[in-house]
C-alpha positions as CSV (number, residue, x, y, z in Angstrom):
1,M,6.1,5.2,-5.5
2,E,3.5,2.7,-5.7
3,Y,-0.1,3.4,-4.9
4,V,-3.1,1.1,-3.8
5,I,-6.6,1.7,-2.2
6,V,-7.3,-0.5,0.6
7,T,-11.0,-1.3,2.0
8,I,-11.4,-2.5,5.5
9,F,-14.4,-3.3,7.5
10,I,-14.9,-2.2,10.9
11,S,-18.2,-3.3,12.6
12,N,-19.3,-4.3,9.2
13,I,-18.9,-0.9,7.7
14,P,-16.4,-0.5,4.8
15,F,-13.6,2.2,5.0
16,R,-11.3,3.1,2.1
17,F,-7.6,4.3,2.4
18,N,-5.2,5.5,0.0
19,V,-1.8,3.7,0.5
20,Y,1.5,5.2,-1.0
21,I,4.3,2.8,-0.7
22,D,7.6,4.6,-0.6
23,E,10.5,2.0,-1.2
24,K,13.9,3.2,-0.5
25,E,17.3,1.5,-0.4
26,E,17.0,-0.2,3.0
27,S,13.5,0.7,4.2
28,T,9.8,0.9,3.0
29,T,7.3,3.4,4.3
30,Y,3.6,2.9,3.7
31,H,1.7,6.4,3.8
32,V,-1.8,5.9,4.6
33,S,-4.6,8.4,4.3
34,A,-8.3,8.4,4.8
35,K,-8.7,12.0,3.6
36,D,-11.4,12.5,0.7
37,M,-12.3,8.8,0.6
38,G,-16.0,9.4,1.6
39,N,-15.7,7.4,4.8
40,G,-17.9,9.6,7.0
41,Q,-16.7,9.6,10.5
42,I,-13.7,7.4,11.3
43,D,-11.5,7.5,14.5
44,V,-8.1,7.7,12.8
45,P,-5.8,10.6,12.0
46,E,-6.1,11.9,8.5
47,T,-2.6,10.7,7.5
48,M,-0.4,8.3,9.3
49,K,2.9,6.4,8.4
50,I,3.4,2.8,8.9
51,N,7.0,1.3,8.4
52,V,7.6,-2.3,7.2
53,D,7.3,-3.7,10.8
54,G,4.0,-2.3,11.2
55,V,5.0,0.6,13.5
56,V,2.6,3.4,13.3
57,T,3.4,7.0,13.5
58,V,1.4,10.3,13.2
59,E,2.5,13.8,12.7
60,M,0.9,15.2,15.8
61,G,0.1,13.6,19.1
62,T,-0.4,9.8,19.9
63,L,-3.0,7.1,18.8
64,T,-6.0,6.2,21.0
65,A,-6.6,2.4,21.7
66,K,-9.2,2.6,19.0
67,Q,-7.0,4.3,16.5
68,A,-4.2,1.9,17.1
69,Q,-6.6,-1.0,16.5
70,T,-7.9,0.6,13.5
71,A,-4.2,1.2,12.2
72,H,-3.6,-2.5,13.0
73,L,-6.4,-3.5,10.7
74,V,-5.3,-1.1,7.9
75,W,-1.8,-2.7,8.3
76,E,-3.1,-6.4,8.1
77,E,-5.2,-5.4,4.9
78,I,-2.2,-3.7,3.2
79,L,-0.1,-6.9,3.6
80,K,-3.0,-8.8,2.3
81,K,-3.6,-6.7,-0.8
82,L,0.2,-6.5,-1.5
83,N,0.6,-10.4,-0.7
84,R,3.4,-9.7,1.6
Protein backbone atom coordinates (compact mmCIF):
# COMPACT_ATOMS: atom_id res chain seq x y z
CA MET A 1 0.00 0.00 0.00
CA GLU A 2 1.46 3.36 -1.04
CA TYR A 3 1.34 6.30 1.38
CA VAL A 4 1.58 10.06 0.77
CA ILE A 5 0.78 13.24 2.68
CA VAL A 6 -1.27 15.81 0.77
CA THR A 7 -1.54 19.47 1.75
CA ILE A 8 -4.44 21.57 0.49
CA PHE A 9 -5.29 25.21 1.07
CA ILE A 10 -8.82 26.20 2.10
CA SER A 11 -9.31 29.96 2.47
CA ASN A 12 -5.49 30.26 2.42
CA ILE A 13 -5.14 27.91 5.42
CA PRO A 14 -3.09 24.72 4.87
CA PHE A 15 -4.57 21.35 5.85
CA ARG A 16 -2.67 18.06 5.73
CA PHE A 17 -4.14 14.65 4.96
CA ASN A 18 -2.73 11.12 5.10
CA VAL A 19 -3.52 9.24 1.90
CA TYR A 20 -3.15 5.47 1.64
CA ILE A 21 -3.47 4.08 -1.88
CA ASP A 22 -4.88 0.55 -2.00
CA GLU A 23 -4.36 -0.84 -5.51
CA LYS A 24 -6.14 -4.07 -6.23
CA GLU A 25 -6.38 -6.04 -9.44
CA GLU A 26 -9.29 -4.10 -10.94
CA SER A 27 -9.71 -1.07 -8.67
CA THR A 28 -7.85 1.54 -6.65
CA THR A 29 -9.16 3.06 -3.42
CA TYR A 30 -7.69 6.13 -1.72
CA HIS A 31 -8.13 6.07 2.07
CA VAL A 32 -7.93 9.67 3.28
CA SER A 33 -7.57 10.72 6.90
CA ALA A 34 -7.10 14.08 8.62
CA LYS A 35 -6.81 12.43 12.03
CA ASP A 36 -3.76 13.48 14.08
CA MET A 37 -2.49 15.85 11.37
CA GLY A 38 -2.61 18.99 13.53
CA ASN A 39 -5.24 20.65 11.36
CA GLY A 40 -7.35 22.13 14.11
CA GLN A 41 -10.99 22.45 13.13
CA ILE A 42 -11.83 21.20 9.65
CA ASP A 43 -15.29 20.26 8.44
CA VAL A 44 -14.56 16.80 7.02
CA PRO A 45 -15.05 13.33 8.48
CA GLU A 46 -11.98 11.90 10.21
CA THR A 47 -11.71 9.25 7.50
CA MET A 48 -13.18 8.84 4.05
CA LYS A 49 -12.56 6.74 0.96
CA ILE A 50 -12.29 8.04 -2.59
CA ASN A 51 -12.40 5.64 -5.51
CA VAL A 52 -10.46 6.07 -8.74
CA ASP A 53 -13.40 8.00 -10.25
CA GLY A 54 -13.42 10.50 -7.37
CA VAL A 55 -16.54 9.14 -5.67
CA VAL A 56 -16.33 9.77 -1.92
CA THR A 57 -17.74 7.45 0.74
CA VAL A 58 -17.78 7.79 4.50
CA GLU A 59 -18.50 5.09 7.03
CA MET A 60 -21.46 6.82 8.63
CA GLY A 61 -23.89 9.41 7.30
CA THR A 62 -23.54 11.63 4.28
CA LEU A 63 -21.32 14.58 3.42
CA THR A 64 -22.50 18.16 3.82
CA ALA A 65 -22.00 20.50 0.85
CA LYS A 66 -18.88 21.97 2.50
CA GLN A 67 -17.48 18.51 3.25
CA ALA A 68 -18.10 17.43 -0.35
CA GLN A 69 -16.30 20.55 -1.61
CA THR A 70 -13.35 19.83 0.70
CA ALA A 71 -13.29 16.19 -0.42
CA HIS A 72 -13.18 17.37 -4.06
CA LEU A 73 -10.20 19.64 -3.27
CA VAL A 74 -8.44 16.73 -1.56
CA TRP A 75 -9.10 14.53 -4.61
CA GLU A 76 -7.64 17.14 -6.98
CA GLU A 77 -4.50 17.43 -4.83
CA ILE A 78 -4.12 13.63 -4.69
CA LEU A 79 -4.18 13.53 -8.49
CA LYS A 80 -1.62 16.37 -8.74
CA LYS A 81 0.67 14.84 -6.14
CA LEU A 82 0.61 11.44 -7.86
CA ASN A 83 0.81 12.92 -11.39
CA ARG A 84 -2.37 11.14 -12.49
